[in-house]
Each structure stands twice: as structure tokens, then as C-alpha cells.
C-alpha positions as CSV (number, residue, x, y, z in Angstrom):
1,M,17.0,-72.9,-26.3
2,I,20.2,-73.3,-24.4
3,S,20.3,-72.7,-20.6
4,K,22.2,-70.4,-18.4
5,S,24.2,-73.3,-17.2
6,D,25.0,-74.3,-20.8
7,L,26.4,-70.8,-21.3
8,E,28.4,-70.8,-18.0
9,Q,29.9,-74.2,-19.0
10,F,30.9,-72.8,-22.4
11,F,32.7,-69.9,-20.9
12,H,34.3,-72.1,-18.3
13,D,35.5,-74.6,-20.9
14,E,36.2,-72.5,-24.0
15,F,36.6,-68.9,-22.9
16,A,38.1,-69.0,-19.4
17,Q,39.5,-65.5,-19.7
18,A,35.9,-64.1,-19.6
19,D,35.7,-62.0,-16.5
20,F,32.0,-61.7,-15.8
21,S,29.1,-63.5,-14.2
22,I,25.9,-64.4,-16.1
23,L,23.0,-63.3,-13.8
24,S,20.1,-64.2,-16.1
25,V,19.3,-65.2,-19.7
26,S,15.9,-65.1,-21.5
27,E,14.5,-64.3,-24.9
28,E,14.0,-60.7,-23.8
29,Q,17.4,-60.0,-22.3
30,V,20.7,-61.2,-20.9
31,I,22.1,-59.7,-17.7
32,I,25.8,-60.0,-16.7
33,K,27.8,-58.6,-13.9
34,R,31.4,-57.4,-13.8
35,I,33.2,-57.2,-10.5
36,I,35.3,-54.0,-10.4
37,L,38.8,-54.2,-9.0
38,E,41.5,-51.6,-8.6
39,Q,43.0,-52.5,-12.0
40,H,39.7,-51.6,-13.7
41,T,39.8,-48.0,-12.5
42,R,41.4,-44.8,-13.8
43,P,42.3,-41.5,-12.1
44,G,39.2,-39.8,-10.7
45,N,38.0,-43.0,-9.0
46,T,35.9,-44.2,-12.0
47,V,35.7,-47.4,-14.0
48,S,37.8,-47.1,-17.2
49,G,36.2,-46.8,-20.6
50,P,37.9,-49.9,-22.0
51,V,36.4,-52.0,-19.2
52,L,32.9,-50.6,-20.0
53,M,33.4,-51.5,-23.7
54,E,34.5,-55.0,-22.7
55,V,31.4,-55.4,-20.6
56,A,29.2,-54.2,-23.4
57,D,30.9,-56.6,-25.9
58,S,30.7,-59.5,-23.4
59,A,27.0,-58.9,-22.8
60,L,26.2,-58.8,-26.5
61,Y,28.3,-62.0,-27.1
62,V,26.3,-63.9,-24.4
63,A,23.0,-62.7,-25.8
64,V,24.0,-63.7,-29.4
65,L,25.2,-67.1,-28.1
66,Y,21.9,-67.6,-26.3
67,Q,19.7,-66.5,-29.3
68,S,21.8,-68.4,-31.9
69,H,22.0,-71.7,-29.9
70,L,25.7,-71.3,-29.3
71,A,27.1,-70.0,-32.6
72,T,30.4,-69.8,-30.9
73,M,32.4,-68.5,-33.8
74,A,30.2,-65.3,-33.9
75,V,32.5,-62.2,-33.8
76,T,32.0,-58.5,-33.2
77,S,31.9,-56.5,-36.4
78,N,30.8,-53.2,-34.8
79,L,30.6,-51.8,-31.3
80,N,29.4,-48.3,-30.6
81,I,29.3,-46.9,-27.0
82,N,28.1,-43.7,-25.5
83,F,29.5,-42.9,-22.0
84,L,26.6,-41.2,-20.2
85,K,27.8,-40.8,-16.6
86,K,30.9,-41.4,-14.6
87,P,30.6,-44.8,-12.9
88,G,32.1,-44.8,-9.4
89,A,34.8,-47.4,-8.9
90,S,33.3,-48.6,-5.7
91,Q,30.4,-50.3,-7.5
92,N,30.3,-53.3,-9.7
93,I,28.9,-53.0,-13.3
94,I,25.7,-54.5,-14.5
95,A,25.0,-54.9,-18.3
96,E,21.5,-55.6,-19.7
97,C,21.5,-56.7,-23.3
98,R,18.7,-57.2,-25.8
99,V,19.2,-58.7,-29.3
100,L,17.1,-56.5,-31.5
101,K,17.6,-58.4,-34.7
102,L,18.9,-61.9,-35.3
103,G,19.4,-62.9,-38.9
104,R,21.2,-65.9,-40.6
105,K,24.4,-63.9,-41.0
106,N,24.4,-61.3,-38.3
107,A,22.9,-60.1,-35.0
108,Y,22.3,-56.5,-33.8
109,G,21.7,-55.6,-30.2
110,E,21.8,-52.9,-27.5
111,V,23.4,-52.9,-24.1
112,M,22.5,-50.7,-21.1
113,I,25.3,-50.5,-18.6
114,Y,24.6,-49.6,-14.9
115,S,26.4,-49.1,-11.7
116,E,25.1,-52.0,-9.6
117,L,23.8,-50.4,-6.4
118,S,22.6,-47.0,-7.7
119,R,21.2,-48.4,-11.0
120,D,22.5,-45.2,-12.6
121,L,22.8,-45.7,-16.4
122,V,26.4,-45.0,-17.1
123,A,26.7,-46.1,-20.8
124,H,24.6,-47.3,-23.7
125,A,26.1,-49.4,-26.5
126,T,24.9,-51.0,-29.7
127,G,26.7,-53.7,-31.6
128,T,26.7,-56.1,-34.5
129,Y,28.0,-59.6,-34.5
130,V,28.7,-61.6,-37.7
131,I,27.5,-65.2,-37.4
132,P,29.6,-67.5,-39.7
133,K,28.0,-70.5,-41.3
């Protein structure tokens, strides 16, 4: 398996625009954190939907990289998100991702997205990544 530091180094070197922190990685789940800034909010003092979708996709990508031993060319082929509760803009966002199926050509996973301090579930996403040979 690759380590958390391997993943952090990959994002530092190859994907510097990634705007999240990896909190933990394991066979069971990956947890990332997104710091919420003013530009991530929308009217109503909430985190915007596109930011939550980006966090879901990012968490799934980290989990796929971890499970596939850095198949860096893996790409999103499907992402479905359900917004469950308005996340307050005053809290950062935490995403917990599990890869439910990892095959030779694709991976499928789910992401639970929370407000950091309240641990309120604000969104649930599922996604598929294609893993090229």
C-alpha cells in the first residue's frame, strides 16, 4: 500500500491546485478536509453546491489512488450527489470516502460529507472512476 505521505507528495508535485488536506487513509476509508473561505460560499451563508461536489470528487480520487496504488490517470466517469442539509459557511467541510468496489477497469465509491464541528451530514455522493491500463 502507499502511505498518506506518498499521496500528499503526489498532490504537492503533480496536482498542486488540489485544495484540501488528507486527514487519514486506510483500507476502510479516506478522510479529507476542505477549508471554507468566503469565495466558497453563496447567498444564505452556506457552502456552494459546486464546492461540495468538488470535495466529493476529490475524496473519491484520493481513495481510488490509495486503493489502486497510485493509478494517477484514473478519471471520474460518474458523480452523483444528494444535498441533504444546508452547510453553514462558518465551518470547514469533512469528506469520508469508501471504495465499495475496485476492479481492473473501474472503481465505485461513496462519500459522506459533513460540517466539521457539528458533524451534520450535509451531502452524500456516489461516483465511478475509470482506471486506464
